[in-house]
Every structure is written in structure tokens, then in C-alpha cells.
C-alpha positions in Angstrom: 22.7 58.9 87.9 24.6 61.1 85.1 26.1 59.5 82.4 30.2 59.9 82.4 31.3 62.2 79.7 33.5 60.9 76.8 35.6 63.9 75.8 36.6 62.3 72.6 32.9 62.4 71.8 33.0 66.2 72.3 33.7 67.9 68.8 36.6 70.4 68.5 35.5 73.9 68.4 35.6 75.5 64.7 39.0 77.2 64.1 40.4 76.0 67.6 41.0 72.6 66.7 43.6 70.7 68.8 42.9 67.0 67.1 46.2 67.1 65.5 50.1 65.9 66.7 52.5 68.7 66.8 55.8 67.8 65.0 59.0 69.5 65.6 60.2 71.2 62.4 64.1 71.5 63.0 67.1 70.3 65.3 66.8 73.1 67.5 63.2 72.2 68.5 64.5 68.9 69.8 66.0 70.3 72.7 64.1 70.3 75.7 65.4 74.0 76.5 66.2 76.8 74.9 69.8 77.9 75.2 71.7 81.2 75.4 75.0 80.8 73.8 78.3 82.9 74.9 77.5 85.4 72.2 74.0 86.0 73.7 75.3 86.4 77.2 78.2 88.4 76.5 75.5 91.0 74.7 73.3 91.1 77.6 76.1 91.4 80.1 78.8 93.2 78.2 81.3 90.6 78.6 83.8 88.5 76.5 83.6 85.3 78.6 81.8 83.9 82.0 84.4 82.2 84.2 82.9 78.8 86.0 83.9 76.9 88.7 83.0 73.4 88.9 83.6 71.3 91.9 83.8 67.3 92.2 84.5 65.3 95.3 88.1 65.1 94.2 89.1 68.7 92.8 87.7 72.3 92.0 88.2 73.2 88.1 88.0 76.6 86.6 86.8 76.9 83.2 84.4 79.2 80.6 80.7 79.2 80.4 79.8 78.5 76.5 75.9 78.1 76.7 72.9 78.2 79.4 69.3 77.3 80.0 67.2 76.3 82.5 68.0 72.8 82.0 71.5 73.1 82.4 75.0 74.4 81.0 77.8 74.0 78.8 81.3 74.6 79.9 84.7 74.5 78.5 87.5 73.0 80.8 91.0 71.8 80.5 90.2 68.5 82.1 87.5 66.0 81.3 85.2 64.6 83.7 83.0 61.3 83.5 79.7 60.9 82.2 77.2 60.8 85.0 79.4 62.7 87.3 77.8 64.6 90.1 79.2 68.0 90.6 78.4 71.5 91.7 78.8 74.6 89.5 79.1 78.2 90.1 79.1 81.3 88.3 78.3 85.1 88.3 75.8 86.7 85.8 75.9 90.4 86.3 75.1 90.4 90.0 73.6 87.1 90.3 75.4 84.1 91.8 74.4 81.0 90.2 75.0 77.9 92.2 73.8 74.6 91.2 74.1 70.7 91.6 74.6 69.2 88.1 75.4 66.0 86.7 77.6 65.5 83.3 75.4 64.5 80.6 78.2 64.3 77.9 82.0 65.2 77.2 83.3 66.4 73.7 86.9 66.7 73.0 88.1 70.1 71.4 91.5 71.3 70.4 90.9 74.0 73.3 89.9 71.4 76.1 86.9 69.7 76.9 83.3 70.8 76.2 80.7 69.1 79.0 77.2 69.4 79.0 75.9 69.8 82.4 72.4 69.0 83.4 71.3 70.9 86.3 69.5 69.2 89.3 67.3 70.7 91.7 68.0 74.2 90.4 66.6 76.9 92.6 63.2 78.0 90.8 64.3 81.6 91.5 67.4 81.0 89.4 65.7 79.4 86.8 63.1 82.2 86.5 66.2 84.4 86.4 67.9 82.3 83.8 64.4 81.9 81.5 63.9 85.5 81.8 67.5 85.9 80.3 66.0 84.3 77.3 62.9 86.8 76.9 65.8 89.7 77.5 67.5 88.5 74.6 64.3 88.2 72.3 62.8 91.5 73.2 66.4 93.3 72.6 66.9 91.6 69.2 63.5 92.4 68.3 64.1 96.2 68.1 
């Protein structure tokens, strides 16, 4: 009968140690997803703003996309919604139509309206890949 392996008793490979705890260095690192702001998207798609539609059970609202990640989006609306409220969000990025289910995670009152943080729920994996690819496009474009 073989003895079970205790993984902790195996030493780290020299120069490839993994026996440390990663600590985030700044506030940006605390976000779960990398975000593209309106300036980033404007450069990628050569637009000044990206219109958004948000639908709840009661109404359909129009607003502007402020930032975007694979985890969600921030939008500017003239009307506030309740935190936790379920909704559908839609917008077009170049020729790609993004339609997603979402949930309001936070609401911030601004002079020009309400900034809503919306978490995507069950985002289509193809749309998630597309959004993730936008960040890569931004990085490569700015690297030159």
C-alpha cells in the first residue's frame, strides 16, 4: 500500500517559490474585474459616448455607458433605480450588440444624474470574451 502524499512536505522549486501570500498593492487591484472607462472605449470605437438602454419591469430608460468590464458596467441615467433591482441592459460597441441581465449593485447621485453600478448576471460567454478582448486592445494600442 502506497503512502499518501502530503503536498506541504514537498519543498518549493528554487527560484519558483509559491509559498507566499499575494498582497494587492493599490486600490485598483481591489476590483474584481479590470474596467474600461468612457475615454478608453471612445478611443477604441472613435465615439464620444455610448448610448445605453436599461429595462426594468416598470420602464425602459436611456442613458450613457461610463465604464465596462466583464463583471458589469457603470451607466449614467436621469432616474435612480433601487439597489438590488433586476434589469436588462443593452448597448452597441462598434458592430457588437451587448444584451445582458444585470442587477443594480450601487447608486451614486451626481449633478448630471445617477451613476449606477450594474453587475452582469449570466453574461453570454462570447460577449464576455469580446469585452475582455477590448481591454487587451487598449493595452496593445497604448503600448506603441
